[in-house]
N, C-alpha and C positions, 0 to 999 in steps of 0.2 A: 692562423692558428690564433693570431690575436682577433680575427672576426669572431672566430667561433667561440673563442672565451667571452665576450661582451655579449653575444649572441645568446651565452647559457645563464649570463648575469641578467640579462633582459629577462629572459623566461623564467626565471627563479622568481625575480621582483615582480614579475606578475601574475606568479602564483599566489604569490605570500597576500598579496593587493586584494585577490578573490576572496583568498582564504578569509580574511580581516573583512572583508565585504559582507561575508555569508556568519558573519559571528554581530552578536547584541549584547552589548554592557551594560546591567542596572544594577539598580541598590536593590530591587524586590522583581522577583519574576513570581507570578500568580497562574498556575495552572489550572484552568476551568471556564466554564463559561456560567455558572451557578449566579445565585444570589450572592452567598457568602463568597465569591469572587469578586463580585464586583464591592460587596461591601469591604473587603478587604483591602482591595485594589483606590477607593475612594479614599480610606483611612490613612494609608499608606503616602498616596498624595498630598493631603489636606497635612500632613506631619512633614512635610517638605522634602519626603524623599522621590526618588525615581521608582517607577513602577512601571511593568508590560506583564497582561492579560493574556496570556497565552488560551483561547477555547477552541475545543475540538468543535465545536460546534458552529452554524453561522450566525443562529440566533441566539442573543444572550437571555437568563433569567431563566435555565434549565427549565422545573417543572413549575415555575410562579408563572414563566410565560408560555407554557407546554399544556396547558389545560386545569391545572390544580389551582382554581378562582373562589374556592368555597373554604377559606383559609381555615386549618386547623388551629384556631388559635390558643386555646386551651385558656387560661388566667392573662386577661390580654394587657395587665394591666404592668406584668412583668414583661411587656415587651417593649423595648427602649432604643435608643440610640438609631442608628440609619434603620435600622426593621422600621422602627414607628413611623418616621420619616418617609418609607416607602410608603405604607397604607395611609400616612398624611397626603401622600401625593396621588393617591388613588382618592380621596376625599375631595382632593383640588377638582381632579379631570371630573369628576361625575355630579362637582357642585353648579358645572357650566350644562346649561340648558341644550345646547348643541349635541352632548355625548350620550342624548336619548334619543338614537336614531328610530328603533325600534317601538319604543312605547316611550309611557310619560311615565317621570320619576315616581308620579305618586302611584302608577299601577304596579311598579315593581314589589310596592311593600318594605317592610324593613327587619328581614329574617335573616340573619347568620348562624354560624355552628357556636350556639352557646352563648350567644351574645348579638345585638343588633347586628344589622349589613353596613349600617352607614352612622357614625356616634358623634353626633351634632358636638357632645360636650368636647368631647378631646378631638374634633376633628380628626379624626379617622376614619376608615372604609374598609372594610374584611372582606366584603363579596366584590369580585370582577372578572372581566372578560382579560382573555390570553391576549390580545393586541394590545391592549391598556398596560399592561405590564412592561411589555417588549419595550414599549414605546417610555414607559419612564427609566425602564436601564437606561436604554440608549439615551436619553438626556441626561443621565447620571456623567454617562462617559465626554460624553460631549460636550456639556457644561464644565467639565472639570478636566480637560483634553487628558484623556486616561487613552493609553496605546495598546489597543487591542487586536492583537493577530487572529484573526476567525481561520477557523479549519484550520489549525493546526495541531498535529497529533503528535505525541510520544512517540519516539521511535523508544520501543518498550526492549530492545537488546539490551542488554550489560554493557556492553562496549559503548552505548550511548550514552551512558554518565561517566562523568568525572567525579569520583569521590579520593577527597586527600586527609586523612588523620579526622577522620568521622565527617565532614565538610563536604555538601554537595560543590563543584567548582564549576561545574556545568552540565547543561543536558545536551540537548539534540532531536530537532523534530524529523518526521518522514520525510520533507523535503531537504533534509542533508542542512539547517540551518543551525548554528549552536547560539544557544544562549549562557551568558556566565551571569551569576548575580551574587551579592553576599549572602542574601535569605531567600527560601524559596518559600510557597504555599501551594501546600495542594489540597484545592476548594472543587475538588471533582466527587461524583456521587461513587465512584471505583475506587480512589486511591491507587492511582496506576504509577504517578511519581512515588509517592510513599511505600509500594511495592520493589520499584527498580532502585531506590538507595538501601533495599534489605531491610526497613524498617519492620520491626515485630507485626504480626497482624494474624486475624480469626477471620475463618469465613463458617459463617453457619451456628448452630446454638451447642455455648455448652451444656456439661450438665449441671444438674442443682448444685452438686455435692460440689464441683468447683470453686464456690463463690457464694455457700449456703445462701441460695436464694430459694424460691417454688415454684414460679412461673418461668423459668429457662428451659431447654430441653424440652425432647417429646412429652406432649401434653396432651395424650389420647383418653380419652372420656371426660375432658374440660370442653363445656361448650358455654361463651358467654355473652355470645352473639348469637343473631339468627343465620349462621354463616353453616351449619350442619346440616345435615339431614335428619328431620325430625320423625320421618317417615320410614321404614325399612322399605328402601330400593334395591332391586337384584343389579350386581354389577355387570351382567352378562350380557352375551347379545343376544339370547336366548332366555328370558329370565326364568332363572333357577336351573340351569344348564352350566353348570362349569368348561361342559367339555366345548359349547359353541365359542369359548373365549371373551375376554375381556372387554369391555365397550372403552371406548376412545378415553384416555383420560386420567384409567385406572391404574393406579401401581399394583403388581403382583409381588410387590415385595412386604415381609411383616413393617410395621411401621417402628417399632424399635420398643424397648423397655421405655416404661413411664419415667421421665427426669433424665431422660439417658442424653447424651451430645451427641449429638450428628455434624455434617456437611453441607445440611440441607438449606434453604434460604423459604425465607415469606414471599408469598406470591405477589407477583408483577402484574402490572393494567396500562393502560392508557385513559388517563382523564378525559373523559370526552365532552368537547364544549357543541353540542347540536341545538339546533334552534326549530322551534315549531313555526315557526314564521314563515308564510308560504312563498316569500318574497328573497329570505334570504335563508333558504334550506336546499340542501343538494340530497336527492333522494338516497336510500341505501344500495348500494350496488354490490352486485355479485361477485365474488372474490375469484379470482384466476384458478384457486385451487379449492374452493369451496366443496364440501361435502357436509351433506343435513346428517348423514349418523353420527358426524363429531359431535352434535348435539342432541343422541337419545335422552342423555341422561337428565337435560331441562325439559325433554317431551315427556319423560316418564311423570317428574315434578309436577308437570301443568296434570298428565292423568291424575294424579292425586290431589288435586285442589290446591297447589302451592297458589300463589295470587300474588305475590311481592314485586311483580318485575320493576316497578317504577318508584319504590323506596327512597333509591340513592340519585334519582334525576335531580337535585338540587339546583335549584334554580339559581342564575347571574344575572347581571341587568342584559335589556336590549333581548327578551323571550330569548334567552340561551341557558343551558347549562353545564355545570360539573359534575357528568355522570359519574359514578363511582360503582365497585363491587359490592351487591349485597345480594345475600341470599345463598344456598348451597351448591350454587353453579351459577356465576354470573363472569363478570370480566374478568377475575382475577384467572388467569392460565396457569392453575396449578401442577410445580413438580415439573415446569418448563424452564427455569431458568437455574436450576443447580450448576449449570457449568460458565455462566456468563462472566463472573469477574475474573475469573485466571483463562476465560478466551483471549484467542488474537481480536484483532477487528474483524477482521473476515467471518468468523466465529459468530462476535457478537452482533455483527449485521444480520448474521443468519436466525439470529433468535428475537431478534427485534421483528423481522418481518414474521415469522410465526406467530410472534406476538400479535399483530397485527390481524395477520390472515385469520385466525381464530377470533379476534373482538369484531372484525370487519362481518363475518360468517356470522356471529354467533346474533349479530343485529339483523345483517339479511334472512335468517333463521327466522326471529321473532317478528318480522314483518311480511314473512310472505308462506311460510311451510303450514299444511292446512290443518296442521296436527296440531298448531297454536292456538290456544282459544282465540275466539273473534274478537272479543273485547281488547284483547292485548294486540293484534293484529291490528286492530283499526285506529287504536290509541297511538302504535307504534309508526304507523303512516302519517302522523301529524307531526313527527319528528323526523329531523334529519342533519349531515353535517351542515353547520354554521357556512355560509359560503361565503361570508366577508372574514373568516378566519384561518390561518396555516393555505395563506392564497397560496402561494409555492411549493406547496407540500399537497395537493389533492386534497387540502382540509381538511387533512390529516393532523392529530397532534406532529409536534417534531420530537418531544422527548417522551419517552416510554417512563413510567414512573419505577424507577430502580428503588426500593424502599430499602434493600441492605444490598451491601455487596462487603467489601473488604470492613473490618475494622482493628483500627491497629490496637496493637497492645505496648501501652505509653506509659509517662511516667506514673502517671495514676489513673487505674481502671474504674471506671460509674460503674455503679451496679445498682440493682433492684433496691437495696436497702437506702441508697441516695436518693431515688427518686420516690421513696413512700416515706422517706424521712425519718432513716432510725440509722442513719449515718451521716455525719455532718461534715462539710468541708472548710477550711481557714483562708482558702486565695478563689473566690469566687470571681468568675470573667463575664457570667449572664445568668438567667435562668430556665428553667423549666416548670413545666406544667401540664404538660396533655397526660392522657392515660396512658399508662403501660400497653402498649398498641402492639399486636403482630395480627397480620395477615394468616390465613391456614397456610399451610406448606408443603403437606401430602395429601393425595386419596388415596384409599386403601381397602382392602377387603377384611370386615371385620370378622371374628370368631365363630358369627353366627349368619354369614355368608351374601351380609348386605353391604353396603357400600359407604363410606365416613369420608369426613376431612376431621383432619388435625392440625394443632397448631395457630387457631383463632383464641387470641386472648384479648382481653380488655377490663382491664384492673382499674378502678379509680385510683387517681392520687388524691391523699387530704390536702395536700397544699403544694406554693411552687417551692423547687428545691432548687439549690445553687451547683453550677457545673464547674470545679474545680480547674484552673488554669492547666494541671499534669493533666489533663485529659484531650488536649490539643498538641502536647510536646510528646518526643517522642523520648524515650531513655538514651539517657546523655548518651554511654557508651553505643549508643547505635548511629546517632546525627544529630549535630547540635547546630544545624543551622537552617531545619525545615518544621513548617507548623502545618496541622492536618485538622483546621476546624468543623470538616464534613464527615470523615469516617473517623469517628472521636475515638477515642479510648474507650471502649463501655461492653459491657456485656451484651448478649443478643434483644435480652427482655430489658434490659434498660435503655440502650437503642432504640426499642419501639417508642418510647417516650420525646428522648432528642429530635427524633427524625423528621422533625417538623420544619418546614419553609424559614418561617418566623425565628425562631432559636438558630439556625446554619447562618441566617442574615446577622444575630447577635454574635455568635460566635468569630463571623468573621470581620466584622468590626475589630472585636479583639484581639486577630490573628495579627491585623493590619498594626494595630498598636503595640503588639510586643515585637513586630517585626522593628518598626522603627523606632522604637528602646535599645533594642540590641545593636543594630547600628550605630546608635549615641554610646553604645560602651564599646563589650570586646569583640559582638558577631555574636555570641552567644547564646541560642533562645533561653535555656534553662538558666542562664545567669541574671534573667533581667530582674531588678528587683521587683516584689508584688507589689510593698507600698505606693512605690512610683506609678506604677502601673495602676493600681487601683484609682488614685490622683485622677489621672490621664481620662480612663474610662470614666468616670462618674461625672468628670467636665463633660466629658462630650454625650452625656443621655444616658449611657447604658445602667439599670437596674440592676443589684448586684443583691439588694435583700427584699424581703418581701414587704410589703407598702403597708 
């Protein structure tokens, strides 16, 4: 009997020890592998606190290392702190002759998006190859001894999070590991941790009426870029015959009343790193699920003389591109992402694969289909996937461009009026400056029986604007130890300006400082003294007002 008792005690201790070894405790836990996650982690570490980054991704850097190398800078003078340091590291990299493998520095030129690519005066460079961004982020992690757990997916079941009195105590990943922390930061594009903590959020577009905006909600009849059908084109399989059925990708639903709310999202795509160097390109392959009829709308556009195929083949160093969506039918997979924010991991994987199939098929179609003008096919034949990028993923980008998913409804909601300068804030933690920008949301049939896109917005922002501390803080009665620097508290159209990678880096660093200062006080992020925070942000190079 005594033997059995000792055996029982031994097994109990063994079980407790195993449970303990499967638990990690840290000051700050950051969920996400995005640039915002990394600037937050770097700031926490430099403030003397312990930090772990849980990255669902194997490769760090999110979209910045996933193909978006033609940076959406806006006004570069308000990009400071670690965000500016990243672009300075890019400058340093390309200042080395050895970095120009496939072309000379001189032959590249110096064109960026609204600025020069390589700014010698400020030693920043805004245009770069994907692997360069990943290299820089990895060097940050290594040089600062930041602990990163890769391919660590949050267990999104309610029982996997332990919350007490409005504070997250621990979370669990799918492999069963428990992570305890005093402060949590959700730096994902999706906002999964925020949602798991039951923090309020929105998906889709608010009505214009909700916040007194003009450019939110359904925007039928608004065409501010060349991403709409300027030529009347039939949406039917047999032109002019509704009974023949709709072409692929066209909704049979009415688009909604102008200015009204919906739960639809601006379209996603992959930002493509292509190469036209014969020694560094992989020809576009025919996807397994390829259906040429899915590109009939593009065929009809060509038949009507449309010729803007290569308008957004933006050049990055070494004979490569950051190729983005352009025109009424392009790489944006319109209407196919609505379920993504709330989808399971399995469902998201299927959505990502569908986007890849569509975009891969599009490039194959433009390269090979005889309905495509010969001039387009000939030029497409000079391009292919960059052989030295994404080498463990078939040279395809790791990251789908999640332009928008969930948006927190937090302590302060940034709206269109903030972006356009009509509503000011007294507690800035960073600045933005990019256009109010939304990609198309839906493709539908007009009343006159033609196809049209809806949702594309591009409104000029008169000057840089401040982003409030409250935009990354949940409401205090919902959660007191969570920060959200990516899925920020904003309306759909305001997010359209904020959602640029440099701004996410800025907000990530500010979140890192807020976490560190909360730890020095009572652990409640809403209690951080703004004047003290401002002092630390400015000392770290953050820009809080227009220069």
